[in-house]
TORVEXNU-453171 format. One line per 2 residues: number of its first residue (from 1); their letters; for each residue x, y, z of C-alpha. Coordinates in Angstrom, 3 decimals. Example, Ala and Ser with C-alpha at 12.3 -4.5 7.8 and 13.67 -1.06 7.14 Angstrom:
BEGIN
1> AS> 12.300:-4.500:7.800 ~ 13.670:-1.060:7.140
***
This chain:
BEGIN
1> MS> 0.002:-0.258:0.328 ~ 1.703:3.056:-1.207
3> QT> 2.172:5.613:1.922 ~ 1.549:9.705:1.020
5> QY> 4.732:11.113:0.160 ~ 5.732:13.965:2.867
7> TE> 8.799:15.911:1.020 ~ 9.580:19.626:1.495
9> DN> 7.323:20.529:-1.716 ~ 4.625:19.618:1.155
11> IR> 5.487:22.573:3.320 ~ 4.708:25.910:2.299
13> SL> 5.071:29.045:3.887 ~ 1.517:31.540:3.926
15> DW> 2.573:35.428:3.136 ~ 1.110:37.391:5.663
17> RE> -2.292:38.323:3.583 ~ -2.974:34.758:2.708
19> HI> -2.820:33.808:6.518 ~ -4.613:36.589:6.900
21> RM> -7.547:35.322:4.469 ~ -7.288:31.707:5.115
23> RP> -7.675:32.076:8.981 ~ -9.496:35.651:9.232
25> GM> -11.353:34.165:12.608 ~ -7.800:34.389:14.211
27> YI> -7.499:38.243:13.659 ~ -10.950:38.965:13.887
29> GK> -13.363:36.917:15.739 ~ -15.787:35.293:13.817
31> LG> -17.080:37.006:10.181 ~ -21.113:37.403:9.984
33> DG> -22.884:39.304:7.505 ~ -23.525:42.467:10.480
35> SS> -26.354:41.731:12.253 ~ -24.468:41.077:15.641
37> AD> -22.658:43.843:16.693 ~ -19.222:41.615:17.424
39> DG> -19.337:40.175:13.716 ~ -15.713:41.191:11.934
41> IY> -16.918:44.203:9.676 ~ -17.335:45.917:12.953
43> IL> -13.783:44.612:13.970 ~ -12.475:46.417:11.137
45> LK> -14.104:49.611:11.496 ~ -12.512:49.534:14.704
47> EV> -8.937:48.717:14.059 ~ -8.940:51.982:12.140
49> ID> -10.619:54.040:14.269 ~ -8.066:52.496:17.458
51> NC> -4.934:54.014:15.868 ~ -6.992:57.805:15.293
53> ID> -7.610:57.104:18.775 ~ -4.089:56.830:19.598
55> EF> -3.438:60.017:18.039 ~ -6.261:61.553:20.059
57> VM> -4.720:60.308:23.641 ~ -1.317:61.383:22.055
59> GA> -2.487:64.606:21.853 ~ -2.819:65.263:17.730
61> GK> -6.465:65.489:16.737 ~ -9.529:66.379:18.308
63> TI> -11.991:65.307:15.522 ~ -12.557:61.954:13.694
65> EI> -14.398:61.922:10.963 ~ -16.126:58.867:9.694
67> KI> -18.660:57.959:6.678 ~ -20.318:54.450:5.630
69> DA> -21.975:54.379:2.427 ~ -23.673:50.651:1.507
71> DK> -20.143:48.848:1.483 ~ -17.443:51.904:1.122
73> VN> -16.355:52.971:4.995 ~ -13.923:56.488:5.250
75> VR> -12.284:57.339:8.648 ~ -10.113:60.572:9.021
77> DY> -8.468:61.511:11.331 ~ -6.406:65.260:11.584
79> GR> -3.809:63.519:13.833 ~ 0.261:63.542:12.799
81> GI> -0.227:61.432:10.066 ~ 1.987:58.643:9.029
83> PL> 5.304:59.415:8.533 ~ 5.511:59.076:5.186
85> GK> 8.368:56.552:4.327 ~ 5.938:54.217:6.187
87> VV> 2.832:54.711:4.824 ~ 3.298:51.091:2.919
89> DV> 4.808:48.961:5.528 ~ 2.084:50.370:8.557
91> VS> -0.645:48.626:6.266 ~ 1.102:45.873:4.727
93> KM> 4.259:44.585:6.729 ~ 3.565:42.555:9.860
95> NT> 4.770:43.908:13.322 ~ 5.176:47.210:12.041
97> GG> 4.057:49.950:13.947 ~ 4.426:52.683:16.185
99> KY> 3.233:51.013:19.519 ~ 6.020:48.959:20.091
101> DS> 7.818:52.473:21.280 ~ 6.231:52.434:24.699
103> RA> 7.296:56.171:25.177 ~ 4.348:56.855:21.943
105> FK> 2.004:54.788:23.728 ~ 2.263:54.115:27.287
107> KS> -1.580:53.061:27.136 ~ -2.255:51.804:23.657
109> VG> -5.190:49.634:22.449 ~ -4.220:48.433:19.200
111> LN> -3.645:44.866:17.326 ~ 0.481:45.501:17.950
113> GV> 0.846:46.271:14.202 ~ -1.893:43.694:13.422
115> GT> -5.040:45.679:12.938 ~ -5.090:47.441:9.909
117> KA> -2.834:44.803:7.759 ~ -6.403:42.718:8.573
119> VN> -8.490:45.585:7.469 ~ -6.417:45.647:4.535
121> AL> -6.141:42.047:3.671 ~ -9.808:41.247:4.518
123> SS> -10.586:44.505:2.047 ~ -11.432:44.318:-1.639
125> HF> -10.238:47.508:-1.974 ~ -8.011:49.437:0.769
127> KV> -6.859:52.899:0.589 ~ -4.699:54.843:3.179
129> ES> -3.818:58.463:2.663 ~ -1.272:60.664:5.358
131> TR> -0.586:63.938:5.221 ~ 2.208:65.798:6.677
133> DG> 4.907:68.571:6.377 ~ 2.782:69.731:3.286
135> QT> 3.179:66.293:1.494 ~ 0.388:63.625:0.685
137> KT> 1.097:59.901:0.695 ~ -1.165:57.876:-1.020
139> AE> -1.276:54.022:-1.428 ~ -3.644:51.772:-2.710
141> FS> -4.600:47.848:-2.226 ~ -6.643:45.218:-3.758
143> TG> -6.766:42.248:-0.661 ~ -3.726:43.255:0.744
145> EL> -1.587:43.495:-2.747 ~ -0.207:47.041:-3.340
147> TS> -1.952:48.401:-6.908 ~ -0.512:51.840:-6.596
149> EE> 0.865:54.503:-4.588 ~ 2.458:58.207:-4.976
151> QK> 3.215:60.749:-3.229 ~ 2.905:64.836:-4.472
153> ES> 2.547:68.172:-2.607 ~ -0.385:69.177:-0.548
155> TK> -2.155:72.041:1.606 ~ -5.111:69.677:3.200
157> RR> -4.399:69.288:6.973 ~ -2.458:66.374:8.087
159> GT> -3.816:63.463:9.187 ~ -4.829:60.254:7.976
161> LV> -7.736:59.321:5.704 ~ -8.572:55.211:5.329
163> SF> -10.896:54.181:3.136 ~ -12.292:50.143:2.637
165> SP> -14.735:48.515:1.027 ~ -14.836:44.567:3.128
167> DS> -14.409:42.111:0.503 ~ -17.811:40.644:-0.132
169> TI> -16.425:36.680:-1.215 ~ -15.528:36.583:2.404
171> FK> -18.022:38.764:4.395 ~ -21.250:37.235:2.735
173> NF> -24.399:39.759:2.365 ~ -23.240:42.280:5.119
175> RY> -24.440:45.570:5.359 ~ -22.847:47.875:8.194
177> RA> -26.276:48.852:10.815 ~ -26.109:52.226:12.038
179> EY> -26.807:51.557:15.331 ~ -24.228:48.977:16.491
181> VE> -21.514:51.971:15.083 ~ -23.133:54.116:16.730
183> RM> -23.132:51.886:20.115 ~ -19.331:52.027:18.814
185> LK> -18.564:55.354:18.759 ~ -20.142:56.563:21.902
187> NY> -18.267:54.200:24.102 ~ -15.256:55.917:22.068
189> VY> -16.546:59.464:22.970 ~ -17.577:58.327:27.007
191> LN> -14.236:57.184:27.345 ~ -12.463:60.132:25.504
193> PG> -14.383:63.146:27.005 ~ -12.438:66.200:24.438
195> LT> -12.959:64.161:21.173 ~ -15.545:64.871:18.498
197> IV> -16.635:62.145:16.549 ~ -18.832:62.779:13.572
199> FN> -20.613:59.775:12.397 ~ -22.533:60.167:8.379
201> GE> -22.875:63.865:9.521 ~ -24.212:63.420:13.260
203> KY> -21.767:64.577:16.129 ~ -20.859:62.477:19.143
205> VS> -19.304:63.978:22.328 ~ -19.429:63.336:26.058
207> KD> -19.082:65.505:28.764 ~ -19.865:62.919:31.448
209> GL> -18.122:60.247:29.839 ~ -19.307:56.841:32.051
211> KD> -22.136:58.427:33.583 ~ -23.484:59.420:30.354
213> LL> -22.865:55.578:29.176 ~ -25.236:54.748:31.965
215> HD> -28.300:57.925:30.998 ~ -28.056:57.146:27.455
217> NN> -28.287:52.818:27.573 ~ -30.892:53.496:29.844
219> SI> -34.285:55.152:31.037 ~ -33.719:57.568:34.153
221> ED> -37.081:56.346:35.440 ~ -35.565:52.866:36.064
223> FL> -32.577:54.310:38.272 ~ -33.371:53.741:41.771
225> YP> -30.790:57.105:42.653 ~ -29.030:59.436:40.880
227> VI> -25.409:57.538:39.432 ~ -22.526:57.627:41.678
229> HL> -19.735:58.838:39.334 ~ -16.144:58.985:40.530
231> KG> -12.703:59.347:38.485 ~ -9.379:59.185:39.182
233> DD> -5.619:58.931:37.582 ~ -6.163:55.671:35.899
235> IE> -9.681:54.913:36.967 ~ -12.960:56.093:36.269
237> LA> -16.480:54.180:37.111 ~ -20.091:55.313:37.428
239> MT> -23.219:52.916:38.949 ~ -26.704:52.846:40.525
241> HS> -29.323:50.210:40.995 ~ -32.206:49.486:38.803
243> RT> -35.616:49.880:39.711 ~ -37.033:47.235:37.379
245> QY> -33.598:44.693:36.731 ~ -33.284:41.499:38.226
247> NE> -29.688:40.931:37.117 ~ -26.621:42.380:37.227
249> EY> -25.321:45.016:34.776 ~ -21.468:45.935:34.377
251> HS> -19.649:47.923:31.235 ~ -15.903:47.457:32.021
253> FV> -13.246:48.667:29.557 ~ -9.655:48.728:29.636
255> NG> -7.418:51.455:27.978 ~ -10.397:52.348:25.687
257> QH> -11.159:48.707:24.638 ~ -14.240:47.302:25.524
259> TT> -14.050:44.418:27.250 ~ -17.501:42.605:27.206
261> QG> -16.337:39.298:28.326 ~ -14.932:41.505:31.969
263> GT> -12.016:39.817:33.453 ~ -9.669:40.734:36.734
265> HQ> -11.052:44.549:37.180 ~ -14.339:43.444:36.603
267> AA> -13.803:40.776:39.247 ~ -12.242:43.376:41.122
269> FR> -14.906:45.805:40.777 ~ -17.464:43.667:41.670
271> EA> -15.479:42.361:45.064 ~ -14.541:46.117:46.256
273> IV> -18.498:47.509:45.843 ~ -19.203:44.333:48.313
275> KT> -16.314:44.919:50.695 ~ -16.744:49.331:50.520
277> IR> -20.594:48.527:51.443 ~ -20.839:45.772:54.167
279> EF> -17.625:48.026:56.110 ~ -20.151:51.515:55.504
281> YG> -23.109:49.867:56.652 ~ -20.923:47.813:58.964
283> KN> -23.252:44.410:58.250 ~ -22.307:41.386:56.395
285> YE> -24.682:41.441:54.015 ~ -24.328:38.784:51.223
287> AS> -22.541:39.897:48.167 ~ -25.316:38.885:45.723
289> DI> -27.824:40.934:47.925 ~ -25.856:44.076:47.606
291> RK> -24.940:43.729:43.813 ~ -28.128:42.958:43.004
293> SI> -29.401:44.979:39.797 ~ -26.469:46.779:39.917
295> IS> -25.980:49.117:36.631 ~ -22.493:50.113:36.178
297> AI> -19.605:51.088:34.113 ~ -15.788:50.522:35.194
299> SI> -12.655:51.985:32.813 ~ -9.093:51.463:33.577
301> KV> -5.529:52.131:32.062 ~ -3.063:49.647:32.491
303> ME> 0.406:49.609:30.862 ~ 0.716:46.978:28.238
305> PV> -2.570:44.822:28.963 ~ -2.573:41.170:28.659
307> FE> -5.710:39.591:27.096 ~ -7.240:36.388:27.090
309> SQ> -8.289:36.193:23.081 ~ -6.952:38.207:20.137
311> TK> -10.215:40.562:20.110 ~ -9.206:41.207:23.522
313> TK> -12.704:41.375:25.156 ~ -11.462:39.646:28.169
315> LG> -8.981:41.034:30.571 ~ -5.886:38.537:32.132
317> ST> -3.972:41.162:33.379 ~ -3.447:41.704:37.191
319> EM> -0.947:44.091:37.148 ~ -1.430:47.940:36.772
321> GG> 2.435:48.453:35.699 ~ 4.303:51.636:35.978
323> GL> 5.201:50.934:39.546 ~ 1.257:51.159:40.725
325> PT> -0.155:47.933:42.916 ~ -2.158:45.327:41.238
327> VR> -5.512:45.911:39.461 ~ -7.337:44.298:42.245
329> TY> -5.580:46.706:44.970 ~ -5.757:49.635:42.998
331> IN> -9.601:48.978:42.389 ~ -10.016:48.131:45.953
333> DF> -7.904:50.841:47.771 ~ -9.922:53.560:45.277
335> VG> -13.135:52.171:45.478 ~ -13.113:51.715:49.395
337> HH> -11.476:55.251:49.449 ~ -13.851:57.357:46.990
339> LD> -17.470:55.451:47.463 ~ -16.886:55.504:50.863
341> NF> -16.893:59.116:51.328 ~ -19.026:59.423:48.706
343> LH> -22.017:57.395:51.011 ~ -20.792:59.535:53.853
345> KN> -21.609:62.958:51.935 ~ -24.973:61.453:50.357
347> SE> -26.916:60.173:52.829 ~ -29.928:59.796:50.806
349> TA> -28.312:57.523:48.221 ~ -27.070:55.529:51.378
351> EA> -30.680:55.019:52.741 ~ -31.557:54.123:49.064
353> IQ> -28.848:51.366:48.811 ~ -29.468:50.095:51.970
355> RK> -33.150:49.796:51.666 ~ -32.334:47.844:48.108
357> II> -30.153:45.503:49.862 ~ -32.650:44.856:52.943
359> QA> -35.435:44.384:49.843 ~ -32.985:41.668:47.630
361> ER> -32.605:39.461:50.727 ~ -36.127:39.043:51.360
363> ER> -37.023:38.531:47.946 ~ -33.975:35.679:47.845
365> KE> -35.216:33.915:51.349 ~ -38.646:33.910:49.395
367> LS> -37.425:32.329:46.647 ~ -34.954:30.326:48.069
369> GI> -37.054:26.709:48.410 ~ -38.376:27.118:45.407
371> RK> -35.159:27.646:44.049 ~ -33.653:24.653:45.119
373> LA> -36.701:22.928:44.377 ~ -36.254:24.574:41.110
375> RE> -32.566:23.293:40.501 ~ -32.911:20.409:41.037
377> RA> -35.782:19.571:38.491 ~ -33.824:21.196:36.484
379> KK> -30.527:18.848:37.032 ~ -33.069:16.063:36.602
381> AS> -34.335:17.266:33.287 ~ -30.708:18.176:31.917
383> LH> -29.860:15.087:32.205 ~ -32.536:13.461:29.982
385> NK> -33.834:16.758:28.605 ~ -35.579:16.761:25.693
387> KL> -36.127:20.164:25.280 ~ -32.309:21.054:25.079
389> RD> -29.856:19.538:22.502 ~ -26.962:21.287:22.981
391> CR> -23.804:21.803:21.051 ~ -20.259:21.130:21.639
393> VH> -18.771:24.423:22.018 ~ -20.271:27.246:23.988
395> LT> -19.214:31.652:24.683 ~ -17.455:30.573:28.126
397> NL> -14.923:28.363:26.032 ~ -12.636:31.374:25.484
399> KN> -9.519:29.454:23.812 ~ -12.043:28.338:20.715
401> DR> -12.245:30.941:18.016 ~ -15.701:29.348:17.045
403> RL> -17.051:30.872:20.288 ~ -18.413:33.309:18.923
405> ET> -20.537:31.512:16.251 ~ -22.681:29.935:19.152
407> TL> -26.234:30.198:19.113 ~ -29.485:28.712:20.571
409> FI> -32.578:28.661:18.474 ~ -35.602:28.617:20.482
411> TE> -38.010:26.575:18.503 ~ -42.133:25.635:18.725
413> GD> -43.204:22.659:17.816 ~ -41.818:19.308:16.606
415> SA> -41.822:19.617:13.231 ~ -39.420:23.535:13.055
417> SG> -37.324:22.092:15.880 ~ -36.743:19.018:14.090
419> SI> -35.862:20.492:10.831 ~ -33.066:22.592:12.698
421> TK> -31.845:20.175:14.739 ~ -30.899:17.660:11.497
423> SR> -29.737:20.267:9.406 ~ -27.768:22.244:12.669
425> DV> -23.984:22.540:12.795 ~ -23.788:20.431:16.101
427> NT> -20.458:22.382:16.998 ~ -21.775:26.112:17.950
429> QA> -25.402:25.381:17.148 ~ -28.078:24.003:19.737
431> VF> -31.758:23.745:19.895 ~ -34.177:24.556:22.629
433> SL> -37.893:23.214:21.780 ~ -41.183:25.262:23.236
435> RG> -43.889:23.239:23.754 ~ -47.084:25.604:22.565
437> KP> -47.423:28.966:23.638 ~ -45.120:30.271:26.402
439> LN> -46.918:31.562:29.913 ~ -47.088:35.533:29.089
441> SY> -45.109:36.455:32.009 ~ -45.764:40.214:31.944
443> GM> -46.121:41.747:35.520 ~ -45.242:38.571:36.786
445> SK> -41.973:38.173:39.981 ~ -39.008:36.380:39.356
447> KI> -40.766:33.611:41.220 ~ -42.491:32.044:37.973
449> VY> -39.137:31.720:36.555 ~ -38.688:28.594:38.901
451> EN> -42.000:27.573:39.075 ~ -42.690:27.464:35.277
453> EE> -40.827:24.607:34.099 ~ -40.188:25.972:30.783
455> FN> -38.925:29.198:31.724 ~ -37.078:27.324:34.562
457> LL> -35.330:25.131:31.703 ~ -34.315:27.987:29.363
459> QA> -32.207:29.869:31.903 ~ -30.567:26.682:33.038
461> AL> -29.666:26.324:29.419 ~ -28.627:29.744:28.884
463> NI> -27.234:29.994:32.374 ~ -27.676:33.320:33.435
465> ED> -29.717:33.082:36.710 ~ -26.198:34.159:38.912
467> SM> -24.550:36.353:35.991 ~ -24.144:37.299:32.140
469> ED> -20.777:36.402:32.644 ~ -21.721:32.904:32.547
471> LR> -23.861:32.870:29.459 ~ -23.321:29.932:27.334
473> YN> -24.701:31.220:23.857 ~ -23.759:34.807:22.310
475> NI> -26.775:34.639:19.774 ~ -29.974:33.520:21.231
477> VI> -32.371:33.435:18.248 ~ -36.360:32.704:18.303
479> AT> -37.160:30.342:15.558 ~ -40.985:30.777:14.989
481> DA> -43.079:31.000:11.786 ~ -44.131:34.455:10.322
483> DV> -48.195:33.919:11.049 ~ -49.701:34.995:14.029
485> DG> -49.661:32.621:15.997 ~ -45.288:32.403:15.620
487> MH> -45.582:36.317:15.926 ~ -47.601:36.092:19.650
489> IR> -45.045:33.304:20.770 ~ -41.957:35.903:19.495
491> LL> -44.018:38.646:21.800 ~ -44.158:36.175:24.807
493> LI> -40.663:35.598:24.255 ~ -39.417:38.893:24.617
495> TF> -41.791:39.651:27.467 ~ -39.698:37.045:29.015
497> FL> -36.473:38.347:28.247 ~ -37.767:42.130:28.645
499> QF> -38.930:41.415:32.178 ~ -36.290:39.210:33.759
501> FP> -33.074:39.305:31.413 ~ -33.356:43.053:29.677
503> EL> -29.014:43.245:29.491 ~ -29.537:39.948:27.000
505> IK> -31.038:42.620:24.822 ~ -29.332:45.485:25.792
507> EN> -26.062:43.585:25.096 ~ -27.252:42.779:21.490
509> HL> -27.730:38.552:21.912 ~ -30.996:38.325:20.924
511> YI> -32.495:38.149:17.428 ~ -35.190:36.651:15.208
513> LQ> -34.066:34.548:12.685 ~ -35.390:35.386:8.971
515> TP> -36.801:32.283:7.044 ~ -37.419:32.708:3.103
517> LF> -41.080:33.073:2.466 ~ -40.673:31.555:-0.954
519> RV> -38.813:29.536:-3.363 ~ -38.566:30.318:-6.810
521> RN> -36.599:27.566:-9.294 ~ -36.527:26.322:-12.622
523> KT> -33.696:22.950:-13.638 ~ -30.888:24.710:-12.900
525> KT> -31.322:27.335:-10.238 ~ -33.049:27.966:-6.781
527> FY> -33.467:31.341:-4.974 ~ -34.667:31.564:-1.643
529> CY> -36.496:34.963:-1.763 ~ -37.173:36.853:1.731
531> SD> -39.311:39.212:0.683 ~ -41.604:39.986:-2.678
533> EE> -38.980:42.351:-4.145 ~ -36.660:39.664:-3.906
535> KA> -38.970:37.130:-5.628 ~ -39.789:39.612:-8.043
537> KA> -35.884:39.767:-8.814 ~ -35.809:35.837:-9.176
539> IA> -38.546:35.495:-11.484 ~ -37.118:38.213:-13.663
541> EL> -33.369:35.958:-13.424 ~ -34.769:32.705:-14.121
543> RG> -37.257:33.609:-17.084 ~ -39.863:31.425:-18.302
545> NP> -42.441:29.992:-16.046 ~ -40.197:28.821:-13.110
547> EI> -41.771:27.409:-10.524 ~ -42.749:29.064:-7.209
549> TR> -43.285:27.593:-3.747 ~ -44.510:29.438:-0.669
551> FK> -43.231:28.833:2.921 ~ -45.989:28.759:5.272
553> GL> -44.127:27.587:8.267 ~ -40.610:26.304:9.314
555> GE> -41.976:22.814:9.372 ~ -42.753:22.623:5.685
557> IS> -38.699:23.598:4.863 ~ -36.857:20.310:4.751
559> PN> -33.924:19.801:6.661 ~ -31.512:19.963:3.635
561> EF> -33.081:23.085:2.366 ~ -32.777:24.120:5.877
563> KM> -29.061:23.723:5.862 ~ -29.121:27.384:3.939
565> FI> -30.794:29.075:6.241 ~ -29.268:28.532:9.504
567> GE> -25.777:28.105:7.780 ~ -22.813:30.978:6.595
569> DI> -26.149:32.644:4.897 ~ -28.577:32.872:7.998
571> RL> -29.913:35.920:8.361 ~ -30.643:37.542:11.938
573> EP> -32.845:40.152:12.995 ~ -31.510:42.098:15.847
575> VM> -34.156:42.678:18.759 ~ -33.271:46.292:20.340
577> LD> -33.899:48.971:23.009 ~ -35.442:52.111:22.253
579> KA> -33.773:53.836:25.423 ~ -36.427:56.516:24.926
581> LS> -39.017:54.296:27.006 ~ -38.259:52.849:30.498
583> IE> -38.860:48.608:30.263 ~ -41.589:48.806:32.762
585> EL> -43.279:51.454:29.610 ~ -42.050:48.580:26.777
587> LK> -43.654:46.115:28.921 ~ -47.051:48.059:29.453
589> FY> -47.179:48.772:25.901 ~ -46.603:45.148:24.729
591> MG> -48.021:43.119:26.924 ~ -50.560:45.237:29.505
593> KN> -54.310:45.228:29.158 ~ -54.468:46.792:25.687
595> TP> -57.500:46.758:23.342 ~ -58.004:43.913:20.970
597> DR> -57.629:46.970:18.232 ~ -54.601:47.828:19.308
599> QE> -53.411:43.746:20.344 ~ -53.743:43.455:16.146
601> FI> -52.055:47.018:15.256 ~ -49.225:45.143:17.242
603> ID> -49.307:41.724:15.831 ~ -49.389:43.352:12.326
605> NL> -46.720:45.553:13.097 ~ -43.889:43.544:14.784
607> KV> -40.815:42.786:13.321 ~ -38.875:43.226:15.879
609> EL> -37.479:47.024:16.250 ~ -39.072:48.200:19.674
611> DL> -38.578:51.508:18.563 ~ -42.229:50.952:16.599
613> VE> -43.482:52.066:19.934 ~ -42.320:55.641:20.240
615> EN> -43.966:56.142:16.618 ~ -47.470:54.526:17.844
617> E> -47.768:55.874:21.463
***
């Protein structure tokens, strides 16, 4: 039996652009199509903006202009401009960048000379233009390969312009969603007071940093007391408690990087709050009672931070650097001193916090018996849980480069869950089957989550009872039919998440699965169409008399076909919150005692964007 030859010819070395294009996940996390906030197209944008932010931090250039027109992105800063002799190298030679010189970038966040190279390699067209000393140097690339460069005299203001178009052969059917871009830009301005970002003509600026972040992400009516806002040299924090929310909510940042998975700084912050409050009241309150319903943000600056993944979503560093104590000691000392001082000076806030803790303690004791029973039930059920068909990779597997693809489909009825289960990717896609319509949880207390078997099992599957940090899936996708019953189930599920886990929606984890309405085909080609416009286009392209099938429900779509709709061409519609309305108002509008007309209006009009509410109040 002949063996496969293994010679020098089998070993080839990829150049930098081939490597990035072949293994994009190593550089930018998941690809996606722009329906999720952590999809690759937003990481590309972020990498370019991070360089502009580093210029601002160095005191060069207070304005960044960003324009996104369909697939073309322009980012212009007014910093120092890339040194003209290095313009090509900086965007096309690995490990070339200014961030190795720690004098220039003490607390920088960029990808150590990889960032713009990844953007360049993954763009069908990429252009960089640097202006300084009365000269402009321009270089253009296609998929990372240099196509032209020129240098000439110029009267333009100094700085750097980068424009790129993500490569549609890598990012399939992508589109930039303004909501996600705006959120990213707002985070930049909260963390950099004095910076102005102009996006498609709209100006973003922040006066009060992290305090503005809490105000912009919530309705002020939901706050139990005015936001506590504390600042130090390398630290800033803002916190309040929610009247309506059950879980803890943290927004954490290191050197301007949004650490969505938390890390050592977030753990230290949680610990410091508990320690300070216990000492202030002289009572050994339970940690979970102190932190229940907290809404907070923390930002720290660290020398040479160590992150646990390439996309920098979790801080691993334990040291602050620069002769400062450890991250944990630094945060504990700061919170211990400043929060304690604040509470001594603001007795109304101190009393509101104590009342909240006592209420949380009472609720926890009331729930403890039923919680114990529910946990035992969930444990038994999970051994033979027919509702959940789990996947192999979870969001908590930080070392796995597919963790951001992890998805839980919530389906109704056996036929739909059967189709999805047979056609899913068992590594990253799990299925949770509902039996009929879930309970309307509007106005109910947390007790119902433990008493209702379906909700209890869903909470256990997601693993979010105690903290969002343990969430097992990045995407939670409601997969129901697009008829009135399916719409009603969507509403009931959105109500459940809004009522008990609103941060899942705030953090963009909840989606609606879009499935095709029509299949248009002839003997050689098949099109799946999601709208009447797409159907008309497909009919025009196929000419003649193609066969048209109208899909009424998910159960009608065969598992083989389903593969197409939950694979790389999956179309998801994010469920988003309208911050102008409190969660209570939203729930009241959707699930309160509405007239039948209004119920009908909601079912007719509900796609997913919850800002419909505002328009129709």
